[in-house]
N, C-alpha and C positions, 0 to 999 in steps of 0.2 A: 569455551566460556561464553556465555549469551550476552550480547552488548547490550547496554542500558536496561537491566532487567526490570526495574520498576518503570521504566518509562518518563523519568525524570526531564522536565525541560531543559534544553542547552540551547543558550544562545546562537544566534547563527553569527559570524563573522562579519562586523561592519563594514570593515575595510577590503574585503576580497571575498570570491567565493570558495567554496569548499574545492577541494583538488583531486579528492579520491572517495571513493566509495566508503572505504573502511572511516573517513574522517566523517563523511555524510551520514552514516547510517545511525549512529547514536543520536544526532539531531532529528533526523526523519522519526525516530522511535519517541522522542521527546514531544513530538507533535501528534503523539496519539495516545495521550494518557487517559483520555476518557474510554471507559470499557465498552459502552454502546458503540462509539465509533467505531474501535477495534474490531468488534463484531460484524458491525456493517463491511468493514472492508475485508474481511474473513468471508464473509456472504458473498461480496461482489466480485472478487478474486476467483473464488470457486465456482461462481456461476460462468464467470469469462472463461475460466480454463475448460469449464464442462462443455461449453457452448462451441470454444475451438477443437477441441477432441470431437463432438458431435458431427462438426464441421467436415473435419480430415476424415472421419470413418466412414461417413455417408457419402462423402463428395459434394455434399449440398453447401457448397462454397460461400452460397449468399447469406449463410448464417453467419459469416465472420463480421457482417455489418452489425450486428446485434452485441459484439463483445464491447467495445468501448462503453455504451450506453450500460451494459451490465456492471462493468468495472468501476467507472467513472461515477454512475448514478448513485449506486450504494456509498461508495468512498467519499463524494462530495456531500452528500446527506450527513454523513458523519461529521465532516470538517464543518460544514456550515451551522448545522444545528447544534450538535453535541460540544464538538469542541471550540467553536467560536474562533476560528483562525483560517488563514488561506492555506489550501493545500499547496505543497510543497512540488507538485506536478506544474505549477506553473512557472517556477522558475528552474527547477531541475527534472524535467520530464523523464531522461533515462534512466536517472539515478532514482527518481520517485517510485517507477515501475519496477527496477530491479529490488527497491525496498519494500514493495508491496508483496513480490513473489518471497522475497527472503523471508518477512513476517508470515507469511502465508505457510511456508515449508518448515519455519521452525515450530508454527502452532501444531501443524498435523505431525510431526514429529516427537512432541510434548516437550520440546525444549523451552518454549513460551506459553505461558497462559493466557487465555482470552482475558 
């Protein structure tokens, strides 16, 4: 079963931080209700993964310097221009990255629509 399939906003707990990725992920998805923003995230994550693969395959490891710009550039454009919210990366950097990758692979495998 796919978590938060309709990207419904979920309030952040005011008195504490999330304690698990399973608890965080539905909130993360609720921060991505705008379709254009989700598409920008998909493009950014796919580009970042492609650059990473190219760098590792070719041995041109300096290409890895571009990964954060590709991933975050598209994602932050989606948040600031379309979602009008603050990226979860600022509060939950590791879980946010895991959320991006999870949302990307759910989309690639057809479990989640863009």
